[in-house]
C-alpha positions as CSV (number, residue, x, y, z in Angstrom):
1,M,0.0,0.0,0.0
2,S,1.3,3.5,-0.9
3,D,1.9,6.3,1.6
4,P,-1.4,8.3,2.1
5,E,0.4,11.6,2.8
6,T,3.0,13.1,0.5
7,A,4.8,16.3,1.3
8,H,7.3,18.3,-0.6
9,T,8.7,21.9,-0.6
10,V,8.1,24.2,-3.6
11,E,9.1,27.8,-4.2
12,A,6.4,30.6,-4.6
13,T,6.6,34.2,-5.4
14,V,5.0,36.6,-3.0
15,R,4.1,40.1,-4.0
16,R,1.6,42.8,-3.1
17,V,-0.8,43.8,-5.8
18,P,-3.0,46.8,-5.6
19,R,-6.8,46.3,-5.8
20,Y,-7.8,47.9,-9.1
21,G,-11.4,48.3,-8.2
22,V,-10.5,50.4,-5.1
23,F,-8.3,52.7,-7.1
24,M,-10.9,53.1,-9.9
25,G,-13.6,53.7,-7.4
26,I,-11.6,56.4,-5.7
27,G,-11.0,57.9,-9.2
28,A,-14.7,57.9,-9.9
29,I,-15.5,59.6,-6.6
30,L,-12.8,62.2,-7.4
31,G,-14.5,62.7,-10.8
32,I,-17.8,63.3,-9.1
33,I,-16.2,65.9,-6.8
34,A,-14.5,67.6,-9.8
35,A,-17.9,67.8,-11.6
36,G,-19.4,69.4,-8.5
37,I,-16.6,72.0,-8.4
38,L,-16.9,72.7,-12.1
39,T,-20.7,73.2,-11.7
40,M,-20.2,75.6,-8.8
41,V,-17.5,77.6,-10.6
42,G,-19.3,77.8,-13.9
43,S,-21.3,80.9,-15.1
44,Y,-24.9,80.6,-16.0
45,E,-25.4,83.4,-18.4
46,P,-27.4,83.0,-21.6
47,S,-25.5,81.5,-24.6
48,E,-24.8,84.2,-27.3
49,T,-25.8,81.8,-30.2
50,L,-28.8,80.0,-28.7
51,S,-29.9,82.4,-25.9
52,V,-30.3,79.3,-23.7
53,V,-29.4,79.1,-20.0
54,Y,-28.5,75.6,-18.8
55,P,-29.6,74.7,-15.3
56,P,-27.0,73.6,-12.8
57,G,-28.3,70.0,-12.7
58,Q,-27.8,69.7,-16.4
59,V,-24.4,71.2,-16.3
60,F,-23.5,68.7,-13.5
61,G,-24.7,65.8,-15.6
62,F,-22.7,66.8,-18.6
63,A,-19.6,67.3,-16.4
64,L,-20.1,63.9,-15.0
65,L,-19.9,62.4,-18.5
66,W,-16.3,63.7,-18.8
67,T,-15.0,63.6,-15.3
68,V,-16.0,60.2,-14.1
69,P,-14.5,58.2,-17.0
70,A,-11.3,60.4,-16.7
71,G,-11.2,59.6,-12.9
72,L,-11.7,55.9,-13.6
73,A,-8.9,55.9,-16.1
74,L,-6.5,57.9,-13.9
75,G,-7.3,55.5,-11.0
76,G,-6.5,52.5,-13.2
77,I,-3.2,54.1,-14.4
78,V,-2.2,54.8,-10.7
79,A,-2.9,51.2,-9.8
80,L,-0.8,50.0,-12.8
81,V,2.1,52.2,-11.8
82,L,1.9,50.9,-8.2
83,E,1.9,47.4,-9.4
84,R,5.1,48.0,-11.5
85,V,6.8,49.5,-8.4
86,A,5.6,46.6,-6.2
87,R,6.9,44.1,-8.7
88,R,10.5,45.2,-7.8
89,H,9.9,43.9,-4.2
90,D,8.9,40.4,-5.1
91,R,10.1,37.7,-2.7
92,V,10.6,34.1,-3.4
93,V,9.7,31.9,-0.4
94,K,9.7,28.2,0.2
95,V,6.3,26.7,0.9
96,G,5.5,23.2,2.3
97,R,2.9,21.4,0.2
98,E,1.0,18.4,1.4
99,T,-1.3,16.2,-0.4
100,I,-3.6,13.9,1.6
101,I,-5.2,11.0,-0.1
102,E,-7.9,9.2,1.8
103,S,-8.3,5.5,1.3
104,D,-11.4,3.5,1.7
């Protein structure tokens, strides 16, 4: 009968990887804040060509269409850069691996 437990040592690479969703979420939140700031700073005078005044809610919505995707992209780029920096600090460790086989 064969040995039911086998153990051996293998090498594994340990590295820290940023969570992309967190960085992209922070970028989206910063995009929303930027849209709010742009809405508050903007002037609401009638347009010279159309004589239309856009309400602040509509300006905020249009600003969101630009700032949120930009924030998502910038958050992803920051996460990529942090991953490249963290890759320099990889460690190789020895890990004990066991396989247990149950027999009837």
